[in-house]
C-alpha positions as CSV (number, residue, x, y, z in Angstrom):
1,X,97.6,117.2,78.2
2,X,96.9,114.5,80.7
3,X,96.9,112.0,78.4
4,X,99.8,112.9,76.6
5,X,101.8,112.7,80.5
6,X,100.2,109.4,80.8
7,X,101.8,108.2,77.0
8,X,104.7,109.3,78.3
9,X,105.1,108.4,81.7
10,X,103.9,104.6,79.9
11,X,106.7,105.0,77.6
12,X,109.7,105.5,80.2
13,X,108.7,103.0,82.1
14,X,108.5,100.5,79.5
15,X,112.3,101.9,78.9
16,X,113.0,99.2,81.7
17,X,112.1,96.4,79.7
18,X,114.8,94.3,77.0
19,X,114.3,95.3,73.6
20,X,112.5,92.3,72.3
21,X,109.5,93.0,75.2
22,X,109.8,96.6,74.9
23,X,108.7,96.3,71.8
24,X,105.5,94.5,72.2
25,X,105.0,96.7,74.8
26,X,105.4,99.9,72.6
27,X,103.1,98.1,69.9
28,X,99.9,98.8,71.6
29,X,97.3,102.4,70.7
30,X,98.6,105.6,72.0
31,X,95.4,105.5,73.8
32,X,95.9,102.4,75.6
33,X,99.5,103.0,76.9
34,X,98.0,106.4,78.6
35,X,95.4,104.0,80.5
36,X,97.8,101.2,81.6
37,X,98.4,101.1,85.4
38,X,100.6,98.2,85.0
39,X,103.5,95.9,83.2
40,X,103.6,92.5,85.0
41,X,106.1,89.9,83.9
42,X,105.9,86.2,84.9
43,X,108.2,83.5,84.2
44,X,106.5,81.3,81.7
45,X,103.4,83.6,80.2
46,X,103.2,86.3,78.4
47,X,103.7,89.3,79.5
48,X,100.3,91.5,80.9
49,X,99.7,95.4,81.3
50,X,96.9,96.1,84.3
51,X,94.1,98.8,82.9
52,X,91.4,99.4,85.4
53,X,92.4,96.7,88.0
54,X,92.5,94.1,85.3
55,X,94.8,92.1,83.9
56,X,95.4,91.8,79.5
57,X,97.9,89.6,78.2
58,X,100.0,91.2,75.0
59,X,101.0,89.6,72.7
60,X,104.0,87.5,71.7
61,X,105.8,84.5,73.4
62,X,106.2,83.6,76.8
63,X,108.5,86.3,79.6
64,X,112.0,84.3,79.8
65,X,113.7,84.6,83.3
66,X,116.6,86.2,81.8
67,X,114.3,89.1,80.8
68,X,113.8,89.5,84.3
69,X,117.4,90.0,85.2
70,X,117.6,92.6,82.4
71,X,114.9,94.7,83.9
72,X,116.7,95.1,87.0
73,X,120.0,95.5,85.2
74,X,118.8,98.6,83.1
75,X,116.7,100.2,85.9
76,X,119.4,100.0,88.1
77,X,121.9,101.0,85.4
78,X,124.2,98.2,85.9
79,X,124.7,99.1,89.7
80,X,122.8,96.7,91.4
81,X,124.5,97.2,94.4
82,X,123.0,100.3,94.8
83,X,119.7,99.6,95.3
84,X,120.1,96.7,97.1
85,X,118.5,97.5,99.9
86,X,115.3,98.2,97.9
87,X,115.8,94.5,96.5
88,X,115.8,93.7,100.2
89,X,112.5,95.0,100.4
90,X,110.7,93.4,97.3
91,X,111.0,96.5,95.0
92,X,113.4,99.0,93.4
93,X,112.7,103.1,92.1
94,X,113.6,103.6,88.5
95,X,114.4,107.1,86.7
96,X,110.8,108.9,87.2
97,X,109.5,107.5,90.2
98,X,108.5,104.4,88.5
99,X,108.5,100.9,91.0
100,X,109.5,97.8,90.0
101,X,108.0,95.2,92.3
102,X,110.2,91.9,92.6
103,X,109.2,88.0,93.3
104,X,111.2,85.2,93.5
105,X,113.5,83.1,95.9
106,X,114.9,84.9,98.7
107,X,118.1,84.6,100.3
108,X,118.1,84.6,103.9
109,X,120.6,86.0,106.2
110,X,120.5,86.0,110.3
111,X,116.5,85.6,109.5
112,X,116.1,88.8,107.5
113,X,115.7,89.1,103.9
114,X,119.0,89.8,102.3
115,X,118.6,89.8,98.7
116,X,116.3,88.3,95.4
117,X,117.7,85.6,93.5
118,X,115.6,83.7,90.3
119,X,113.9,86.4,89.9
120,X,109.9,84.8,89.0
121,X,107.7,87.5,88.5
122,X,108.2,91.4,88.6
123,X,105.5,94.2,88.5
124,X,106.2,97.7,86.6
125,X,104.1,100.5,88.3
126,X,104.0,103.1,86.2
127,X,103.9,106.5,87.9
128,X,102.3,109.6,86.6
129,X,102.1,113.1,88.4
130,X,98.0,113.9,87.8
131,X,98.5,117.6,88.5
132,X,95.3,119.3,90.5
133,X,94.0,116.4,91.5
134,X,93.2,117.7,94.8
135,X,91.7,120.9,93.4
136,X,88.1,119.4,94.3
137,X,88.7,118.9,98.1
138,X,91.1,121.6,98.9
139,X,88.5,124.0,99.5
140,X,87.2,121.6,102.3
141,X,90.2,120.2,103.9
142,X,91.4,124.0,104.0
143,X,88.9,125.6,105.5
144,X,90.0,129.4,106.2
145,X,92.5,128.8,103.5
146,X,95.1,126.6,106.3
147,X,94.9,122.7,106.0
148,X,93.5,120.4,108.3
149,X,94.4,116.9,109.3
150,X,92.8,114.9,106.3
151,X,92.6,111.2,106.0
152,X,92.1,109.5,102.6
153,X,89.9,106.4,103.0
154,X,89.8,104.4,99.7
155,X,90.1,100.9,98.5
156,X,93.4,99.5,96.5
157,X,93.3,101.2,93.2
158,X,91.0,104.0,92.9
159,X,94.0,106.4,93.3
160,X,94.5,107.4,96.8
161,X,98.5,108.0,96.6
162,X,98.0,110.3,93.5
163,X,95.4,112.7,95.7
164,X,97.6,112.6,98.6
165,X,100.5,113.8,96.2
166,X,98.6,116.4,95.0
167,X,97.8,117.3,98.4
168,X,101.0,117.5,99.6
169,X,102.5,119.3,96.4
170,X,99.6,122.0,97.0
171,X,100.0,122.5,100.8
172,X,104.0,122.3,100.1
173,X,103.8,125.2,97.5
174,X,100.9,127.2,98.6
175,X,98.1,126.6,95.9
176,X,95.0,127.5,97.2
177,X,95.7,127.5,100.4
178,X,98.7,128.9,102.7
179,X,102.0,127.1,102.3
180,X,103.5,124.7,104.9
181,X,106.5,122.7,105.5
182,X,105.0,119.2,104.8
183,X,107.7,115.8,105.8
184,X,106.9,112.9,104.3
185,X,107.1,109.1,105.5
186,X,107.5,107.8,102.1
187,X,107.7,103.8,103.4
188,X,108.0,102.1,99.9
189,X,108.8,104.8,97.5
190,X,105.4,105.4,96.0
191,X,104.4,109.1,96.9
192,X,107.6,111.0,95.7
193,X,109.6,108.0,94.0
194,X,113.4,109.4,95.4
195,X,115.6,108.4,92.5
196,X,119.6,109.1,93.9
197,X,117.7,111.5,96.2
198,X,116.2,113.8,94.0
199,X,112.2,113.3,93.6
200,X,111.0,112.3,90.2
201,X,107.5,112.9,91.3
202,X,106.7,117.3,92.2
203,X,105.5,116.9,95.8
204,X,106.0,120.7,96.2
205,X,109.0,123.0,97.1
206,X,108.5,122.7,101.1
207,X,108.4,119.2,101.4
208,X,111.5,117.0,102.9
209,X,111.2,113.1,101.8
210,X,112.3,109.7,104.0
211,X,112.2,107.2,102.2
212,X,112.3,103.2,102.9
213,X,112.4,103.5,106.5
214,X,109.0,101.5,108.4
215,X,106.3,104.7,108.5
216,X,106.0,104.6,112.4
217,X,109.6,105.2,112.5
218,X,110.2,107.6,110.1
219,X,107.2,110.1,111.5
220,X,109.3,110.3,114.9
221,X,112.5,110.8,112.8
222,X,110.8,113.6,110.8
223,X,109.0,114.9,113.7
224,X,112.1,115.3,115.7
225,X,114.6,116.1,112.6
226,X,112.5,118.7,109.9
227,X,110.3,120.5,112.4
228,X,107.3,119.9,110.3
229,X,104.5,121.7,110.2
230,X,102.4,118.9,108.4
231,X,103.5,115.1,108.7
232,X,102.5,112.7,105.7
233,X,101.8,108.8,105.1
234,X,100.7,106.6,103.0
235,X,98.7,103.7,104.0
236,X,98.7,103.5,107.9
237,X,98.6,99.7,108.0
238,X,99.7,99.0,111.7
239,X,99.2,99.7,115.2
240,X,102.3,101.5,115.3
241,X,101.7,103.8,112.8
242,X,98.6,105.3,114.8
243,X,101.0,105.8,117.8
244,X,103.2,107.6,115.8
245,X,100.2,110.0,113.8
246,X,98.8,110.2,117.8
247,X,102.4,111.6,119.3
248,X,102.0,113.6,116.4
249,X,99.6,115.3,116.9
250,X,100.1,116.2,120.4
251,X,102.7,118.0,119.0
252,X,100.8,120.5,117.4
253,X,101.5,118.8,113.6
254,X,98.7,118.6,111.0
255,X,98.1,115.1,109.8
256,X,98.0,114.0,106.0
257,X,97.3,109.6,105.7
258,X,95.2,107.0,103.8
259,X,94.1,104.1,105.1
260,X,92.2,101.2,102.7
261,X,88.9,101.0,103.7
262,X,84.9,102.0,101.6
263,X,82.9,104.0,104.2
264,X,83.4,105.5,107.9
265,X,81.5,102.3,109.3
266,X,85.0,100.6,108.3
267,X,87.1,102.6,110.2
268,X,84.5,102.5,112.9
269,X,84.1,98.7,112.7
270,X,88.1,97.9,112.4
271,X,90.3,97.8,115.8
272,X,92.8,99.2,114.2
273,X,91.6,102.6,112.9
274,X,88.9,103.0,115.6
275,X,91.2,105.1,117.9
276,X,91.6,107.3,114.7
277,X,88.1,108.6,114.9
278,X,87.7,108.1,118.9
279,X,90.5,110.1,119.6
280,X,89.2,112.7,116.9
281,X,93.1,112.4,115.0
282,X,91.4,114.3,112.0
283,X,89.2,116.4,111.1
284,X,88.3,115.2,107.4
285,X,87.8,112.2,105.7
286,X,87.4,111.7,102.1
287,X,86.5,109.3,100.8
288,X,87.1,107.5,96.8
289,X,84.5,105.7,94.6
290,X,84.4,104.8,91.3
291,X,81.2,104.8,89.6
292,X,82.0,103.3,85.9
293,X,84.8,104.9,84.3
294,X,84.6,108.6,86.7
295,X,86.0,109.1,90.3
296,X,84.3,110.7,93.1
297,X,85.2,112.4,96.5
298,X,82.8,112.9,99.3
299,X,83.8,114.8,101.7
300,X,83.0,114.3,106.0
301,X,83.5,116.8,108.9
302,X,85.0,114.2,112.0
303,X,84.3,115.4,115.4
């Protein structure tokens, strides 16, 4: 069932490609389609797919610049003005929650990026819901049946966002734990994949999503406006993010977040993350490690 869902997600993402590229993308085996994480297009180069972090070229000619423009037109349903705010940030979200990252020439106005022109490359990230991804950690992060503040730690590409999304869904729906209201600061649209106001990826029935806003500002807005019991954010990367989490903890909100790293030692060595441990912002640390093709979760209790 999971493999079938991944194939369907890949084929939906490939639907943003112009016909000639779409045919190449769909020519690979169904087994391979289920493994693809990204489709990458670069002008003057063959289209590639990313599997387990590695790129593999697809057969056929080189990608042309007009084909990148066509991808944006298809994904935006010929309404570029409707997605201009996303394009300014270098991406756009299409139906299904798939995210298209964009590169090209930045058009600047008053020191800010107004839009992108003459696209040179793009990256279609295949979004796929993995229901039950959080099952192995639920008992540990929900002692006595209620979620405690949890930080998910892993290097890039090991499924931090996938785990976070399913944690949010299960807590919001009360699956294996007490149901709680969750508010998500989804800065880059990777957790819920909002499209025309509707979450394309299931984050639960009692979840509110704010997309496109810097995490620190988004967390504070959600705290003031939505009265959440849980605040969630993907990839804590700046001191302002940590400060916002600290303020939320002071208001009695449970925290859910992810960070890049391999171990608790990584957190202790890096100035950005050290306050997270010293001030006790989180009660559980979930580390993700990959061994061969399998992912394993290691849970630590934090003081």
